[in-house]
C-alpha positions as CSV (number, residue, x, y, z in Angstrom):
1,M,-20.0,-145.5,33.7
2,R,-23.1,-144.2,31.8
3,H,-26.0,-146.2,31.5
4,R,-25.9,-147.5,28.3
5,T,-28.7,-149.0,25.8
6,L,-27.9,-152.5,23.7
7,L,-29.9,-153.7,21.1
8,I,-29.9,-157.0,20.2
9,I,-31.4,-157.7,16.6
10,D,-31.1,-162.0,15.8
11,D,-33.9,-164.7,16.0
12,D,-31.7,-166.8,17.7
13,K,-33.1,-166.8,21.1
14,F,-30.2,-169.2,23.0
15,W,-27.4,-166.7,21.6
16,T,-29.6,-163.8,22.3
17,N,-30.5,-164.7,26.1
18,V,-26.9,-165.3,26.9
19,A,-25.7,-162.2,25.2
20,S,-28.1,-160.0,27.2
21,A,-27.4,-161.9,30.3
22,Y,-23.7,-161.0,29.6
23,F,-23.9,-157.4,29.2
24,S,-26.6,-157.1,31.6
25,G,-24.1,-157.6,34.2
26,F,-21.5,-155.1,33.1
27,G,-24.7,-152.5,33.5
28,Y,-26.3,-152.4,30.0
29,K,-30.2,-152.2,29.2
30,V,-30.5,-154.4,26.8
31,V,-33.1,-155.2,24.5
32,T,-33.6,-157.2,21.9
33,A,-35.8,-157.8,18.4
34,A,-35.8,-161.2,16.4
35,T,-36.5,-159.3,13.0
36,C,-35.6,-156.1,11.1
37,A,-39.1,-154.6,11.3
38,E,-38.9,-155.3,15.4
39,G,-35.3,-154.5,15.0
40,F,-36.2,-150.8,13.6
41,N,-38.9,-150.2,15.6
42,M,-36.9,-150.8,18.3
43,A,-34.2,-148.9,17.6
44,Q,-36.4,-145.7,17.1
45,L,-37.5,-146.3,20.6
46,H,-34.8,-146.5,22.6
47,K,-31.8,-145.0,20.7
48,P,-29.5,-146.8,21.6
49,A,-25.7,-146.8,22.0
50,C,-24.8,-149.6,20.1
51,I,-26.6,-152.6,17.4
52,L,-25.5,-156.4,17.3
53,L,-27.3,-157.2,14.0
54,D,-27.1,-160.8,12.5
55,Y,-27.4,-161.4,9.0
56,Q,-29.7,-164.0,8.7
57,L,-33.4,-162.6,10.1
58,P,-36.7,-164.1,9.4
59,D,-38.4,-161.2,7.3
60,E,-35.1,-159.6,5.4
61,Y,-31.0,-159.9,6.0
62,G,-29.4,-157.8,8.1
63,S,-28.0,-155.6,5.4
64,V,-31.5,-154.1,4.8
65,C,-32.1,-153.4,8.4
66,A,-28.9,-151.6,8.1
67,A,-29.6,-149.9,5.7
68,R,-33.5,-148.5,7.0
69,I,-30.5,-147.6,10.2
70,R,-28.5,-145.5,7.7
71,G,-31.5,-144.3,6.6
72,D,-32.9,-142.3,9.8
73,H,-31.9,-139.5,10.7
74,E,-31.4,-140.0,14.5
75,L,-30.2,-143.3,14.1
76,K,-27.7,-143.1,11.4
77,K,-24.9,-142.6,13.5
78,T,-25.8,-145.6,15.6
79,P,-22.8,-148.2,16.0
80,I,-24.0,-151.3,14.2
81,I,-21.7,-154.6,14.4
82,M,-22.6,-157.6,12.2
83,V,-22.2,-161.1,14.6
84,S,-23.1,-164.0,12.4
85,G,-22.3,-167.4,11.6
86,Y,-22.6,-166.2,7.9
87,E,-18.4,-165.2,7.4
88,D,-18.6,-164.3,4.2
89,Q,-20.4,-161.5,4.6
90,E,-17.6,-160.1,6.9
91,L,-16.2,-157.8,3.8
92,L,-19.3,-156.6,3.3
93,A,-20.6,-156.0,6.3
94,Q,-18.0,-153.3,6.2
95,T,-17.9,-152.0,2.8
96,E,-21.6,-151.9,1.0
97,Y,-23.3,-152.6,4.3
98,Q,-22.2,-149.6,5.9
99,L,-21.5,-151.6,9.1
100,D,-19.1,-150.3,11.9
101,G,-17.2,-154.3,12.5
102,F,-17.9,-157.7,11.7
103,L,-17.6,-160.6,14.6
104,S,-18.7,-164.3,14.1
105,K,-20.8,-165.9,16.4
106,D,-18.3,-167.9,18.0
107,T,-16.3,-165.0,19.4
108,Q,-15.9,-165.4,22.9
109,L,-18.3,-162.4,24.6
110,P,-15.7,-160.6,25.9
111,L,-14.5,-159.8,22.5
112,I,-17.8,-158.6,21.7
113,K,-17.9,-156.7,24.5
114,A,-13.9,-155.0,24.4
115,K,-15.5,-154.4,20.3
116,V,-18.7,-152.9,21.2
117,E,-16.6,-150.3,24.2
118,S,-14.0,-149.3,21.7
119,L,-16.8,-148.2,19.4
120,L,-18.7,-146.2,22.4
121,R,-15.4,-144.5,23.1
122,R,-14.5,-143.5,19.6
123,V,-18.3,-142.6,19.1
124,N,-18.0,-140.2,22.7
125,W,-14.7,-138.6,21.3
126,E,-16.4,-137.7,18.3
127,R,-19.2,-136.0,20.0
128,G,-16.8,-134.5,23.1
129,N,-18.5,-136.5,25.5
130,V,-15.7,-137.2,28.1
131,T,-15.4,-139.2,31.2
132,C,-12.3,-139.2,33.6
133,S,-12.4,-140.0,36.9
134,D,-15.4,-138.4,38.3
135,L,-15.9,-136.1,35.9
136,R,-18.4,-136.1,32.7
137,L,-18.4,-134.0,30.0
138,D,-21.8,-134.1,27.6
139,G,-20.2,-132.1,24.3
140,V,-23.9,-131.5,23.1
141,N,-24.8,-129.5,25.6
142,F,-21.6,-128.6,27.1
143,Q,-22.1,-129.7,30.7
144,V,-20.1,-131.0,33.6
145,Y,-21.0,-133.1,35.5
146,R,-19.6,-134.7,38.8
147,D,-21.1,-138.1,40.2
148,S,-23.9,-138.1,37.6
149,K,-24.9,-134.5,39.4
150,L,-24.6,-131.2,36.7
151,V,-22.1,-129.3,38.5
152,T,-22.2,-126.4,35.4
153,E,-22.6,-125.4,32.1
154,L,-19.9,-124.0,29.6
155,C,-19.4,-121.5,26.7
156,P,-17.9,-123.8,23.9
157,E,-14.3,-122.1,24.2
158,H,-14.2,-123.4,28.0
159,F,-15.6,-126.7,27.2
160,R,-12.8,-127.4,24.6
161,F,-10.5,-126.0,27.3
162,L,-11.6,-128.3,29.6
163,S,-12.0,-131.6,27.0
164,L,-8.6,-131.0,26.2
165,L,-7.0,-131.2,29.8
166,L,-9.0,-134.1,30.5
167,E,-8.3,-136.1,27.5
168,K,-4.6,-135.7,28.0
169,S,-5.2,-136.7,31.7
170,P,-2.9,-137.3,33.8
171,A,-0.5,-135.4,30.7
172,F,0.5,-131.8,30.3
173,V,-1.3,-129.9,27.3
174,S,1.1,-127.3,25.6
175,E,-0.3,-123.6,25.2
176,E,0.3,-124.1,22.0
177,E,-1.4,-127.3,21.5
178,I,-4.6,-125.5,23.9
179,S,-4.0,-122.0,21.1
180,R,-5.0,-124.8,18.0
181,H,-7.6,-126.6,19.9
182,V,-9.2,-124.1,22.1
183,F,-8.9,-121.1,20.0
184,K,-8.2,-122.4,16.6
185,A,-5.1,-120.3,16.1
186,D,-2.2,-121.4,13.6
187,E,0.3,-123.6,14.0
188,G,3.0,-121.9,16.4
189,S,1.0,-119.3,17.9
190,E,0.5,-119.1,21.8
191,K,-1.8,-116.7,23.7
192,S,-0.8,-117.2,27.1
193,D,-2.3,-114.2,28.7
194,V,-5.4,-115.3,26.8
195,I,-5.2,-119.1,28.1
196,R,-4.7,-117.9,31.5
197,G,-7.8,-116.0,31.7
198,V,-10.1,-118.5,30.3
199,A,-8.7,-121.1,32.9
200,Q,-9.4,-118.4,35.9
201,R,-12.9,-117.9,34.4
202,L,-13.1,-121.9,33.8
203,R,-11.9,-122.3,38.0
204,D,-14.7,-120.2,38.8
205,K,-17.4,-121.7,36.7
206,L,-16.4,-125.5,38.2
207,G,-16.2,-123.9,42.1
208,A,-13.3,-123.8,44.5
209,R,-12.9,-127.7,44.9
210,L,-12.9,-128.7,41.0
211,G,-11.5,-125.5,40.1
212,R,-8.2,-126.7,42.0
213,R,-7.8,-129.2,39.6
214,V,-6.9,-127.0,37.3
215,K,-3.6,-126.0,36.8
216,K,-0.7,-124.2,35.0
217,L,2.2,-126.4,34.4
218,G,5.5,-125.0,33.4
219,K,4.3,-123.6,29.1
220,G,1.3,-125.7,29.7
221,W,-1.2,-126.7,31.6
222,I,-2.8,-130.0,33.5
223,Y,-5.9,-131.2,35.0
224,V,-5.1,-132.9,38.4
225,Q,-6.9,-136.5,38.6
226,P,-8.1,-136.6,42.8
227,R,-6.5,-139.1,44.6
228,V,-7.6,-142.3,45.0
229,N,-8.0,-143.5,48.6
230,K,-6.7,-147.1,49.0
231,P,-8.4,-149.9,51.2
């Protein structure tokens, strides 16, 4: 799992300390802020993967803080969850405040973590970032990593092909679906010869060991995940 930064903006020191310790135990880098101004500065500095935001802050309401974050070009897509004792703000949090969720301060931390990770999975798929067994795809740079080490950089076409196979693995993907996703072809069209050529070039880029995981199966293709050695 990649190292991820979580920003908690809350002036409740006890809750912040408990939540920080909890998320740190799962590999998150946790940074905190007690005010709207400090929270916005910390967001700009650390570019967090997700933000947990209180509603009642000493200098501004959490809604003001959220608006500043949403107005920043580099931060506007950052998932923000309001975690607050002001439960009357739940509807506003997801409508007027442009937040991604609302949770009561009484919510158990495992449920808060589940909500955070659900949002991060969605964001990663939207950005083309995919993790499957020992591989990770970087959708921004079209790069393939294995065990945190760069394997290769792909062209967009090859990247979309591998990303689709990883997303569907261990199920196979039909050539019709590959045509739509990779080549943006019309519904019902197939490009078997073209797909075969793309697959072979992708195998070459991945190298012999990883390339063998991309296999043809009937009228589709599959990414075969490595076996996990049982103790």
